[in-house]
C-alpha positions in Angstrom: -21.0 -24.5 13.4 -24.1 -22.4 13.9 -24.0 -18.8 13.1 -23.9 -17.0 16.4 -25.8 -14.1 14.9 -28.8 -16.2 14.2 -29.0 -17.1 17.9 -29.2 -13.5 19.1 -32.5 -11.8 19.9 -32.6 -8.5 18.0 -34.3 -6.9 21.0 -31.4 -7.7 23.3 -28.4 -7.1 21.0 -25.8 -4.7 22.4 -25.4 -1.4 20.7 -21.9 0.0 20.9 -20.6 3.5 21.3 -20.3 3.8 17.5 -22.6 1.6 15.4 -19.6 1.3 13.0 -18.0 -1.0 15.5 -20.7 -3.7 15.1 -20.6 -6.6 12.7 -24.3 -6.4 12.4 -26.1 -4.0 10.0 -27.0 -0.8 11.8 -27.9 2.7 10.9 -27.7 4.8 14.0 -25.3 7.3 12.5 -25.3 8.6 9.0 -21.7 7.6 8.3 -21.9 4.0 9.5 -22.2 2.4 6.0 -18.9 3.9 4.9 -17.1 1.9 7.7 -19.3 -1.2 7.9 -19.2 -1.8 4.2 -15.5 -1.0 4.0 -15.9 1.6 1.3 -12.6 3.2 2.4 -10.7 0.2 3.7 -7.8 0.7 1.2 -5.3 3.4 1.8 -4.9 3.9 -2.0 -8.5 5.1 -2.2 -7.7 7.7 0.4 -4.7 8.8 -1.6 -6.8 9.2 -4.6 -9.4 11.3 -2.8 -6.6 13.5 -1.5 -5.3 13.9 -5.1 -8.6 15.0 -6.6 -10.4 17.1 -4.0 -8.9 20.3 -5.2 -8.7 19.6 -8.9 -10.3 16.8 -10.9 -7.8 14.3 -12.4 -7.8 11.5 -14.9 -6.6 7.9 -14.3 -3.4 8.6 -16.1 -2.7 11.7 -14.1 -3.4 9.9 -10.8 -1.1 7.0 -11.8 1.7 9.4 -12.6 1.1 11.5 -9.4 0.8 8.6 -7.0 3.3 6.3 -8.6 0.7 3.5 -9.1 0.0 1.5 -12.2 -2.9 2.8 -14.4 -4.7 -0.6 -14.2 -4.6 -0.4 -10.4 -5.9 3.2 -10.3 -8.6 2.1 -12.8 -9.7 -0.7 -10.4 -9.9 1.7 -7.5 -11.8 4.3 -9.5 -14.3 1.7 -10.5 -14.9 0.6 -6.9 -15.3 4.2 -5.8 -17.7 5.0 -8.5 -19.9 2.0 -7.5 -19.7 3.2 -3.9 -20.7 6.8 -4.9 -17.5 8.1 -3.3 -16.5 9.9 -6.5 -18.1 11.2 -9.6 -17.1 11.9 -13.1 -16.7 15.6 -13.9 -18.1 17.0 -17.2 -15.5 19.5 -18.2 -17.6 20.6 -21.1 -14.4 21.3 -23.0 -15.0 21.7 -26.7 -11.6 20.1 -27.4 -12.5 17.0 -25.5 -12.7 14.2 -28.0 -14.8 11.1 -27.9 -12.8 8.5 -26.0 -10.6 11.0 -24.2 -10.0 10.4 -20.5 -12.5 11.2 -17.9 -11.9 13.4 -14.9 -13.0 12.5 -11.3 -13.7 14.4 -8.1 -15.1 13.5 -4.7 -18.9 12.9 -4.5 -19.3 14.4 -1.1 -18.7 17.8 0.4 -15.1 18.8 1.2 -14.6 21.7 3.6 -11.4 23.5 2.8 -9.3 25.0 5.5 -10.3 28.5 4.6 -14.0 27.5 4.6 -13.6 26.0 8.1 -11.9 29.2 9.3 -14.9 31.2 8.1 -17.4 28.8 9.8 -15.4 28.4 13.1 -16.7 31.4 15.0 -20.3 30.4 14.6 -19.5 26.7 15.4 -17.6 27.8 18.5 -20.6 29.7 19.7 -22.9 26.8 19.0 -20.5 24.4 20.8 -20.4 26.8 23.8 -24.2 26.7 24.0 -24.4 22.9 23.8 -21.7 22.5 26.4 -23.5 25.0 28.7 -26.8 23.2 28.4 -25.1 19.8 29.2 -23.4 21.3 32.2 -26.7 22.8 33.5 -28.3 19.4 33.3 -25.6 17.6 35.4 -27.8 17.4 38.5 -30.8 16.0 36.6 -28.6 13.5 34.8 -27.0 12.4 38.1 -30.4 11.9 39.7 -31.6 9.9 36.7 -28.4 7.7 36.9 -29.1 7.1 40.6 -32.4 5.5 39.7 -30.8 3.0 37.3 -29.0 -0.3 38.1 -25.7 1.1 36.9 -24.2 2.4 40.2 -25.2 -0.9 42.0 -23.5 -2.9 39.3 -20.3 -1.0 39.8 -20.3 0.7 36.4 -18.0 3.8 36.5 -20.5 6.7 36.6 -17.9 9.2 35.3 -17.5 7.2 32.1 -21.3 7.1 31.6 -21.3 10.9 31.0 -19.9 10.2 27.6 -22.8 7.8 27.0 -25.3 10.5 28.2 -23.8 13.1 25.9 -23.6 10.9 22.9 -27.2 9.7 23.4 -28.5 13.2 23.8 -26.8 14.4 20.6 -28.2 11.4 18.7 -31.7 12.2 20.0 -31.2 15.9 19.0 -30.2 14.9 15.5 -33.3 12.7 15.2 -35.4 15.6 16.2 -33.7 18.0 13.7 -34.1 15.4 11.0 -37.8 15.0 11.8 -38.3 18.7 11.7 -36.4 19.0 8.4 -33.6 21.1 9.8 -31.2 18.3 8.9 -31.7 16.5 5.5 -32.6 12.8 5.4 -29.9 10.3 4.6 -29.7 9.8 0.9 -29.9 6.4 -0.7 -26.9 5.5 -2.8 -26.5 3.3 -5.9 -25.8 0.2 -3.8 -28.9 0.7 -1.7 -27.1 1.9 1.4 -28.0 5.2 3.1 -25.2 7.5 4.4 -23.9 11.0 4.6 -20.2 11.7 4.3 -17.9 14.6 4.3 -14.2 15.5 4.6 -12.3 18.6 5.8 -8.9 19.8 4.8 -6.3 19.6 7.5 -5.2 23.0 8.9 -1.6 22.4 7.9 -2.3 21.3 4.4 -0.1 22.9 1.8 -1.8 23.2 -1.6 0.6 22.4 -4.5 
């Protein structure tokens, strides 16, 4: 059976709302590789990240905390190191002996609930400005849509506003990246390029 992908013309391939939904390699968004390459496809890896984001832990500590065998944790830690999702922490402790266990922490930014609370006022102001500009351009967007084939083909115009907004924000990100206001996507050990982050849930209780 012929590979259907080989029969597709790259210039006419559909691009979905999120590039992470496509089976084809794509880099429209900086987090796509995480999903497309299934770097976090296992719930245990997420449990490990939740267990180490506030304090680095060893494989033995993770096994005891999560109730998972040490070999299983070791396997997940190995995968996550290869994928650059975690990093070894150098505790620089004088009592640490050669061959003692290593500690691990996430290899991406984690925004704690208190950090987000501090950032929220500025983010709210920025969101208000973005929303206001989008609303101000409604007439221009409606006129542009009227010049396309979309209304005649019966496409629901009200749903296309999400397409317009998402496309505008992608274009804005590209401009900011080109200007240096947003950093380039770093290349990781496996050759993929991505940016990832996590934020602490508001209701999180820290043990």
